[in-house]
N, C-alpha and C positions, 0 to 999 in steps of 0.2 A: 617567389616574390617575398616570402617571409622566412626568417630563421625561426625553423619551425618550433474564551470566556454571566434570599432573592426570590423574588416572588413576582410573578406576573399579575398584573391587574386584569380584571375581566375585560376591560376595554381593550387592552393589548391583545388578549386572546381573540377578541372579535376582529381586531385588525388583521391578525395572521390568517384567521379563517376566511375573512373577506378577500385576502390576497389570492385565494384560489378561485375566486368568482370573477375572473377578469373578463372585461368586455372591450371591444375595440374603441379607439378614439374616434372623434368626428371625422368624416371623410368628405372630400370634394373630388371632382372628377380627376382621376389619375393620381390622387395623393391622399395621405392621411394627415390631418392637422391635430397636433398634440397641443392643447391649450396651455397657456402660462399657468403657473402654480401647480402644475403636475409634478409629482415627485417620482423619479426613477431610481430604484435601489441598485447599487453597483458595488463591485468588489475591486479593491485597489490591486493593480497588477504588481507593482514593485514598491518597496519601502520608501518612505519619505522621512527626512530628518532635518531638524533646524540646524544641525552642525554641518550638513553637507549640501542641502538644497540652496539654490540661489533664486532671487526674484527674476522672473522672466523664463525660468526653465519649464520644460514640458513634462507631464507624467500622464499615465493612462489608467483607466478603470474599465471593467466590462460588466454588462448586464447579464444575469443568469436567472432562469426560472421565469415566474409570472410577474405581473404588474409592470410590464414594459410600456403599456399605453400606446402600442403601435411599434415601438422599437423591439425588434426580434431578439430572441435569445442569442447571446454572444456578440451583441452590438458592442463596439469598443468606443469609449468616450475619451476625448482629449481634454486634459486639465492643464491649467497654468498656475505656477506659483506666483502669487501677486505680491506677497510680502513675507519676509523671514525676520524673526527676532531671535537672535542667538542668545543662549544662556550666558548670563554674567552677573555677578554680585547677587542682588535681590530679584533679578529678572529671570523668569522662566522662559524656556524656548517656546516659540509659537510659529505656526505656518498659516498664512492666509491663501486660499485658493479660489479659483473660478473655473468655469467650463465653457468651451467655445465650439465643440464640434463632436459629431458621432460618425462612426463608420459602420455601416451595416455589413452583415456577413458576406454579401455579394460584392462588396467594395464600394457601394454608393456612399458618398459623403453628404452628411446633413448638418448644416450650420445650426448651432443652438446657442442660447445665452442662459447660463445657469449658475447657481451658487450652492455651496455646501449646506446640507441640512441633516439633522438626525432623523431617525425612523421610529421614535417613540410615539405613544398615543397623545402627547401634548403637541407634537410637531406635525404629525400626519394623521389625516382622516381618510375614510374611503367614501368616494362618491357612489351612492347606492344605485344610481342610474347607469353608470358606466363601469364601475369596479375599479376605476383609477384611484391611485393614491394622490391625495391633494394636500398641499401644505397649508397648515392652519395660519390664522392671523399672526400668531406668535412666531411661527417659523418664517413667515414672509418678512417680518420686521427684524428678525435676528441677523446678526453678522457673526456667524460662528467661525472659529479657527480651531486648528489642531493645537492643543496646549499640553505642556508637560505638567503633571500634578503629583502630589503625594511624595512621601519620603522615598519610595522606591523608584520614583521617576517614571510612573506610568503615563498614560496619555488619555485625553478626553476631547470631545467636541465642546467648545465652550465660548463664552463671551465675557470679557472683563470690562466692567463699566465703573470706573472709579473704585469706591469702597464697596459697592454692591457687586459681589462676585457670584453671579448665578451661573452655575456650570452644569453641563449635561454630560454625564459620564457613560462611556460605553461599557456595558456589562458583558457583551459577547454575542456573536452571531448565532451560536448554538441555541440561544433562547428565542430565536425567531425575530431578529431585529429588535430585541428588547434593550431599552436604554433606561437609566434611572436618573431622575432630576435631583440634584443635591448641590449644596454649597461645598466647595472643596478648595483647599489651599494649593495654589500653583507650586510647582516644585522649584524652589528657589535655587538658582544656579544650575539647573539641569536642562539639558536639551531634550526636545521631544523627538521620539522615534515612532513612527506609525508603520507597523509591519505590513508586508504584502499579505493579501487575504482579508484585510480589514473591510467591513461593510459600512456603508453610509448612503445617504441619498443625494441626488442632484435635483434641486428645485428649479424648474424652468422659470425664468423671469420674463420671457417673451414666448409667443407661440412658436412652435417648430413644425415644419412641413416635411413629411416623409414621402418621397415619390413612390409610385407603385413599382412593382418588380421590373417593369419595362422602362422606368424612368432613366434619365441620363444622369450619371454621377455629377455632383457639383464640380465645376471646373476649378483647377488650381494650376499654378505655374509648374509644379512638379507633382506627379501622381504615381502611385504604385498599385499594380494589380496583383493581389495575392495569388500565388500558384500553390499547387500541392507541395512543392519543394522550396518555395521561396517567393521572390517578387520579380515583376517586370516593371522597371522604373522608367517613365518617360519625362522629358525635360522641355521647358519652354525658354525661360530667360537664361538662367545659368545652366550651362552644359558642361559635360566632361571635356577635358582638353588633353592632348598628348604633349608631354614634355620629354623629348627624346624617345626612349622606348617605354616610358612609364605613363599609364593612364591616371590622370588626376581628376577626382570627382568633387563636386561641391558638397562638402560635408553636411552642413545644416539642412540643405534641401533633401539629401538622400535619407538622413536620419529621421527627419520629420515625416517623410513620405512613407518609410517602412515602419514608422511609429515605435522607434526605439528611444527611450528617454535619455537625455544627457544634460550636462551643465557645461557652460563655458565661462571662465573667468577672464574677462578682457584685460584685467590688470596684469595677470600672470601668464596670460595666453594658454591656460591649461584647460583641456577638455577632460571631463570626467563622465564615465559611463558606468552606471550600476545596473547590471543585468542579473537580477536575483542574487546569487551568491558569488558572482563574478564582478570584480571591480577593476575597471581599466582607466588609466590616466595617460595623457599624452600632452606634451607641450608643443604648440605650433612652432614650426621652424626647426624642429629636431627630427631625428629618425627613431627615437626611443619610444616604445610602448611598454608601459608597466601594467601587468595583469596579475593581481593578487601577489604583488611583490616580485614577480619574475619579469625580467626585461627581455624584450624582443626588438631587433633592429630591422627597420624597413630599408629597402634598397635606396630610397631617396627621402629627403625630409618633406613634411607638409609645408604649405606656404599660404600667404595671403595674395589672392589675385583679384585685382579690382575691388578690394574691400571685403571679399568673401574668402572663407576658409576652404582651401582645397587640400585634400589628402590623397595619398596613393590609394588606388582601388584595393590594394592589399590590406589597408587598415580596415576597410569595410568587411573584407573577407575574414579578417581576424576577429572582428566583433560579432559577425553573424555565423561564423563556422561554415560559410558557403563560398562558392567560387563566383566571381564577377566576370560577366562577358559583355563587352561593349560592341554594339553594332552602329557604327557611325552613320550608315546610310539610313537606317530606320529610326535612329535617335533613341534606341531602347537599351537600357542597362539591365541585363538579366543577372539576378543574384540567386543562385540555386545550388 
């Protein structure tokens, strides 16, 4: 199908120690309620950049270790890029994000409403009764973004408010979620690049309810069950279709379902997928896939069907490195 990162304050030390004293969140029958203002520390899965990200695109981060407040280790969180300011003239690159969902290791999906926060001792405190990390008043009021700063074009979590530039600089995860508050000059004319592996917090702005292990995953029109070798994707509204001998699959539905981040520029009709060190682009309506500068031709072009992007199943195979199997009777697309 195919042509084949100083000095820690004592308070910060207490925060890190308290992180080891985790207690469960409040529970109700058959569920765990994680209250608003809880902070979940997460790690960014793939890099974000103001030069390449687009408003509306999706990205992912995962929780590891303690202080999950009910979200288990390896829970994956879905984020959205809400705004992008590209570097130009005296403007530094910025990215505004929010969070809308979590996927537990067993595949259960949990709706959340959360925003970006730092993990320093002025932004996060520990609830002595539960061990949860809780956002401070300052953090709850803040509207942090990822901002380019300094002559070297580094990055920070910060907020620009007119002439009063109070910025929160990331010093490095190795210091145990240590951040330092300081005034810093945005990097004029430089785009922000936030690398994979970056740690930050998700501050819940609404309660979240985690079903018990026997709970039913939240329904959605397209869902994927992770398997040892890949995924089993089921469909509701948009389904794969056959065009001659070629299986065409709804691109956005499948990509969101298997949680692989991508961008789509409706003006140029270009799809961009940054999967760690592999960068793939494709223009809808063509057969060409460009992966790190190397072109591959699909047997048939992608197309728009009833307003949705459909791509040959081979494109998904190319992106995942797995083979797609469609069972029309069961309505399951296996990618393994």
